[in-house]
C-alpha positions in Angstrom: 89.1 -126.6 -75.3 86.9 -125.2 -72.7 82.7 -125.4 -72.6 82.2 -121.9 -73.6 84.4 -122.7 -76.8 82.9 -126.0 -77.6 79.4 -124.5 -77.2 80.0 -121.4 -79.4 81.9 -124.2 -82.1 78.6 -126.0 -82.2 76.0 -123.2 -82.3 78.2 -121.7 -85.8 78.1 -125.5 -86.8 74.2 -125.2 -86.9 74.0 -121.9 -88.2 76.0 -122.8 -91.2 74.2 -126.5 -91.5 70.7 -124.6 -91.5 72.1 -122.1 -94.2 73.2 -125.3 -96.5 69.6 -127.2 -95.5 68.0 -124.3 -96.8 70.0 -122.4 -99.5 71.8 -125.5 -101.0 70.5 -128.8 -100.4 67.2 -127.8 -102.8 69.7 -127.0 -105.7 72.8 -129.7 -105.8 71.7 -131.7 -108.6 70.7 -128.6 -110.7 73.7 -126.9 -110.4 76.1 -130.7 -110.5 74.5 -130.9 -113.7 74.6 -127.9 -114.9 77.7 -127.2 -113.9 76.4 -123.7 -112.8 79.1 -121.7 -109.7 75.7 -120.0 -107.7 77.8 -116.8 -107.2 74.6 -115.1 -105.8 75.0 -117.2 -103.2 78.3 -116.9 -102.0 76.9 -113.2 -101.8 74.7 -115.2 -98.9 77.7 -116.6 -97.5 79.6 -113.4 -96.9 76.5 -112.0 -95.3 76.8 -114.9 -92.6 80.1 -114.4 -92.3 81.7 -117.1 -93.7 83.4 -115.6 -96.7 85.9 -114.1 -94.0 85.9 -116.6 -91.0 89.7 -116.2 -90.3 90.1 -112.7 -90.8 90.0 -110.3 -87.9 86.9 -107.6 -87.0 89.1 -104.3 -87.8 89.2 -105.5 -91.7 85.6 -107.1 -92.0 86.1 -110.7 -91.3 84.4 -112.4 -88.8 87.8 -113.0 -86.4 87.0 -116.7 -85.9 89.4 -119.5 -85.2 90.5 -122.6 -87.2 88.0 -124.6 -85.2 85.1 -123.1 -86.6 86.5 -122.7 -89.9 86.7 -126.6 -89.8 82.9 -126.9 -88.7 81.7 -124.5 -90.9 83.4 -126.3 -94.2 82.0 -129.9 -92.6 78.6 -128.7 -92.3 78.5 -127.2 -95.7 80.6 -130.2 -97.4 78.0 -132.5 -96.2 75.0 -131.1 -98.1 77.8 -130.4 -101.1 81.5 -130.7 -101.3 81.4 -128.7 -104.5 80.5 -125.3 -102.3 82.3 -126.2 -99.4 85.4 -126.4 -101.8 84.8 -122.9 -103.5 84.3 -121.0 -99.3 87.7 -123.1 -99.0 89.6 -121.7 -101.6 88.1 -118.0 -101.3 89.2 -118.4 -97.9 92.0 -119.8 -97.5 93.9 -119.1 -100.6 93.1 -115.7 -101.9 91.6 -114.1 -98.6 94.2 -115.6 -96.3 97.1 -114.9 -99.1 96.3 -110.7 -98.5 95.9 -110.9 -94.9 98.7 -112.9 -94.3 101.6 -111.1 -96.6 99.8 -108.0 -97.3 100.4 -104.4 -95.9 98.0 -102.5 -93.8 96.7 -100.4 -96.6 96.5 -103.4 -99.0 94.2 -105.0 -96.3 92.2 -102.5 -95.9 92.1 -102.1 -99.8 90.2 -105.9 -100.4 90.0 -107.9 -97.1 86.7 -105.9 -96.7 85.6 -107.0 -99.9 86.1 -110.5 -99.8 85.0 -111.2 -96.6 81.7 -109.6 -97.4 81.3 -112.3 -100.2 80.4 -108.9 -102.6 83.7 -110.0 -104.0 85.0 -113.6 -105.5 88.8 -114.7 -104.8 91.0 -116.5 -106.9 94.7 -117.7 -106.3 97.2 -118.4 -109.3 99.9 -121.1 -108.2 99.2 -124.1 -111.0 100.4 -123.7 -114.5 100.1 -126.7 -117.6 103.3 -127.4 -117.5 104.4 -127.0 -113.7 101.5 -128.7 -111.4 104.0 -129.8 -107.8 107.3 -128.0 -109.6 105.8 -124.2 -108.8 109.5 -123.3 -109.1 109.8 -124.1 -112.9 106.9 -121.8 -113.8 106.3 -119.8 -117.1 104.2 -117.1 -115.8 106.4 -114.1 -115.5 106.5 -110.6 -114.4 108.9 -107.8 -115.2 109.5 -104.5 -114.1 108.8 -101.6 -115.9 108.8 -98.3 -113.9 106.4 -98.2 -110.9 104.6 -100.8 -113.0 105.0 -104.8 -113.3 104.2 -106.5 -116.9 102.8 -109.8 -116.1 102.8 -112.8 -118.6 101.6 -115.9 -119.0 98.8 -118.4 -118.2 97.3 -120.8 -114.7 95.2 -123.6 -114.8 92.9 -125.6 -112.2 91.8 -122.1 -110.9 89.3 -122.3 -108.8 86.7 -119.2 -109.9 89.3 -117.8 -112.3 86.0 -116.9 -115.1 83.5 -115.6 -111.4 86.5 -113.9 -109.2 86.7 -110.1 -108.8 90.3 -110.2 -107.5 92.9 -112.9 -108.1 96.3 -113.3 -106.1 99.0 -114.5 -108.9 102.6 -115.9 -108.1 104.6 -115.0 -110.9 108.6 -115.8 -111.7 110.7 -112.6 -111.0 113.8 -114.8 -111.5 115.6 -117.6 -113.5 114.0 -121.1 -113.6 115.0 -123.0 -110.9 116.4 -120.6 -109.1 115.3 -119.9 -105.5 113.6 -117.2 -104.7 112.7 -116.6 -107.7 109.1 -115.9 -107.7 106.6 -112.7 -106.6 103.0 -112.3 -105.4 100.6 -110.2 -107.0 97.4 -109.0 -106.6 95.5 -108.7 -109.7 91.5 -107.1 -110.5 89.1 -108.3 -113.1 89.1 -105.3 -115.7 92.7 -104.6 -115.6 93.7 -104.4 -119.7 95.4 -108.4 -121.0 93.6 -110.3 -117.6 91.3 -112.6 -118.5 89.9 -116.0 -118.3 90.3 -119.0 -120.8 88.8 -122.7 -120.5 86.3 -124.0 -118.6 87.3 -127.0 -117.2 85.0 -130.7 -117.7 85.2 -132.0 -114.4 84.4 -135.5 -112.8 83.2 -133.8 -109.5 83.1 -130.7 -107.4 81.0 -129.4 -110.9 79.1 -126.6 -109.0 83.3 -124.6 -107.7 84.2 -123.3 -111.2 88.0 -124.6 -112.1 89.2 -122.1 -115.2 92.7 -120.6 -116.8 93.6 -117.6 -116.0 95.5 -116.0 -118.8 97.8 -112.6 -118.9 98.7 -110.9 -122.1 101.0 -108.1 -121.0 99.2 -107.1 -117.8 100.3 -104.2 -116.5 100.2 -103.9 -112.4 101.3 -101.2 -110.0 104.1 -102.2 -107.9 101.1 -101.8 -105.0 99.6 -104.3 -105.7 102.9 -106.4 -105.0 102.6 -108.6 -101.7 105.6 -108.7 -99.6 109.2 -108.5 -100.8 110.4 -109.5 -105.0 111.1 -113.4 -104.6 109.5 -114.0 -101.8 105.9 -115.4 -103.7 107.0 -119.3 -103.6 107.4 -119.0 -99.8 104.3 -117.5 -99.2 102.2 -119.6 -101.0 104.0 -123.1 -99.1 103.1 -120.7 -95.7 99.6 -120.2 -97.6 99.0 -123.9 -98.4 100.0 -125.6 -94.4 96.9 -124.0 -94.1 95.9 -124.7 -96.9 95.8 -128.1 -96.3 93.2 -127.7 -93.4 90.8 -126.3 -95.6 90.9 -130.1 -97.8 90.9 -132.0 -94.5 87.7 -130.2 -93.5 86.3 -130.9 -96.8 87.1 -134.2 -97.4 85.7 -134.6 -93.8 82.6 -133.3 -94.3 82.3 -135.0 -97.6 83.3 -138.1 -96.2 80.4 -137.2 -92.9 77.8 -136.5 -95.8 78.7 -140.1 -97.7 78.5 -142.0 -94.1 75.7 -140.6 -92.9 74.0 -141.5 -96.1 74.9 -145.2 -96.3 73.9 -145.4 -92.7 70.6 -143.9 -93.3 69.7 -146.6 -96.2 71.4 -149.2 -94.4 68.8 -148.8 -91.4 65.8 -148.4 -93.9 66.9 -151.2 -96.5 65.4 -154.7 -96.0 66.5 -157.6 -97.0 65.6 -161.7 -96.0 63.3 -159.6 -93.2 65.7 -157.3 -92.0 67.7 -154.3 -92.3 71.2 -154.8 -93.8 72.6 -152.7 -91.6 72.4 -155.9 -89.2 74.1 -157.9 -91.5 77.5 -158.0 -90.3 79.5 -157.4 -94.2 77.3 -154.1 -94.0 77.6 -153.6 -90.1 81.8 -154.1 -90.5 81.8 -151.3 -92.9 80.3 -149.2 -91.2 82.0 -149.4 -88.7 84.6 -149.2 -90.7 83.8 -145.6 -91.9 82.6 -144.2 -88.4 86.1 -145.1 -87.6 88.3 -143.6 -89.9 85.6 -140.0 -89.8 86.7 -139.6 -86.2 90.5 -140.0 -86.7 91.0 -137.9 -89.7 88.8 -135.2 -87.5 91.4 -135.8 -84.3 94.3 -135.3 -86.9 92.3 -132.1 -88.5 91.8 -130.7 -84.7 95.2 -131.1 -83.6 96.5 -129.0 -87.0 93.8 -126.6 -86.4 95.2 -126.0 -82.9 98.5 -125.6 -84.0 97.4 -123.2 -86.9 95.7 -121.4 -84.1 98.2 -120.3 -81.7 100.9 -119.4 -84.9 102.8 -123.0 -84.7 104.8 -124.7 -87.1 102.0 -127.0 -88.3 103.7 -128.3 -91.6 103.6 -131.5 -90.6 100.6 -132.1 -89.4 98.9 -130.1 -91.7 100.1 -132.5 -94.4 98.9 -135.7 -92.2 95.7 -134.1 -91.8 94.5 -133.3 -95.5 96.9 -137.3 -96.2 94.7 -139.2 -94.4 91.4 -137.0 -94.4 91.0 -137.3 -98.2 92.2 -140.5 -98.6 89.6 -142.0 -96.2 87.3 -139.7 -97.8 87.3 -141.8 -101.0 87.7 -145.2 -99.0 84.4 -144.1 -97.4 82.8 -142.4 -100.0 83.3 -145.5 -102.6 81.9 -147.7 -99.6 78.5 -145.5 -99.8 78.4 -146.5 -103.4 78.6 -150.0 -102.6 75.9 -150.0 -99.2 73.4 -148.3 -102.1 74.1 -150.9 -104.0 72.7 -150.6 -107.6 70.8 -147.7 -106.5 74.1 -146.0 -105.4 75.1 -145.8 -109.1 72.3 -143.5 -109.8 71.8 -139.9 -110.1 68.6 -140.3 -108.1 70.4 -141.1 -104.8 73.4 -139.1 -103.3 76.5 -141.5 -102.8 77.1 -141.2 -106.5 77.7 -137.7 -106.0 80.0 -137.9 -103.0 81.8 -140.8 -104.6 82.6 -138.5 -108.1 83.6 -134.8 -105.4 85.6 -137.2 -103.2 88.5 -137.7 -105.5 89.4 -133.9 -105.9 90.3 -133.9 -102.2 93.4 -136.4 -102.8 94.6 -134.3 -105.9 93.8 -130.6 -104.9 96.5 -128.3 -103.0 98.5 -130.9 -103.2 98.5 -134.5 -104.1 98.7 -137.1 -101.5 102.1 -138.3 -102.9 103.3 -134.1 -102.0 101.9 -134.7 -98.6 103.9 -138.2 -98.1 107.1 -135.9 -99.4 106.4 -133.3 -97.0 105.5 -135.9 -94.2 108.7 -138.1 -95.0 111.2 -135.0 -95.1 109.8 -133.7 -91.8 110.3 -136.8 -89.7 113.6 -137.7 -91.3 116.0 -134.4 -91.4 
């Protein structure tokens, strides 16, 4: 990247940091304890241009690239990973799916609303009995004249209750058959389209996760994204970019935990000196810093390929795998450095620790990332 691009990314990162410090940090534990999804905050994020980061300006977006996207997620997640998760899900899943696979009419209809943050997006793939085995989904769409009738349910869906628009993958063929899935855009208010149980989660508690329920929901064919049978292929392409999102979320979470631990280690005095001077703690911090830099380099490589519209399935999976696993290790070490205080809610380490684990599960578990990487390197 040239100097101008680097300076622009730094400026955007600083803007995101200032916003997070002013609007997010004062509310972190209140939102976490009450499991409140602060919908008004996301309207503000939309005004900042953070809800349509990679959407072109012609559709109301910021028209930025994936390096800027990573920088924004990193800064927000250093303050509160649960807000970073929701920003990521809105941008890379729902909004990006419509941008990548919608026609011009569909883009002009939905993208400006999503990019403004006035409308919150959800994305439905996972079901109760089909996580990684998406080809066996039970949610069906049956053609009826110029409409489709959708029945079934999705779970673990970000913004299932508060979302206004959802991109939903349905089965339009036989279970296990090739090309058996089709994607549709559903709008809240459609008869039969409701939300269900809200999950009571270990971490990421300010990011809403719940069920989507479809009971004979009639959806116009004009809400279909792409061709019939292409839904699963579309979803896999969207998840390629989504891996950069979760990797960036992991990076920010890890960096937040590391910064908190480093500050504490410099201030905490034992035996007449700061605990950061003891080799055991010093080496722990050194490993944390090294893993953060390694994760960032993997993420930036994937982002560069994504910006160039080159294949980055393996690189995205590597970035997501390493960054998420490192995030858990770093957050664990942060608790250890804080000692007894790390186990209390008066200090930030315990929340980073709780939030970190989702990164190894969401948008493809670590095991699925290894499967993706393994298939690529052995084909």
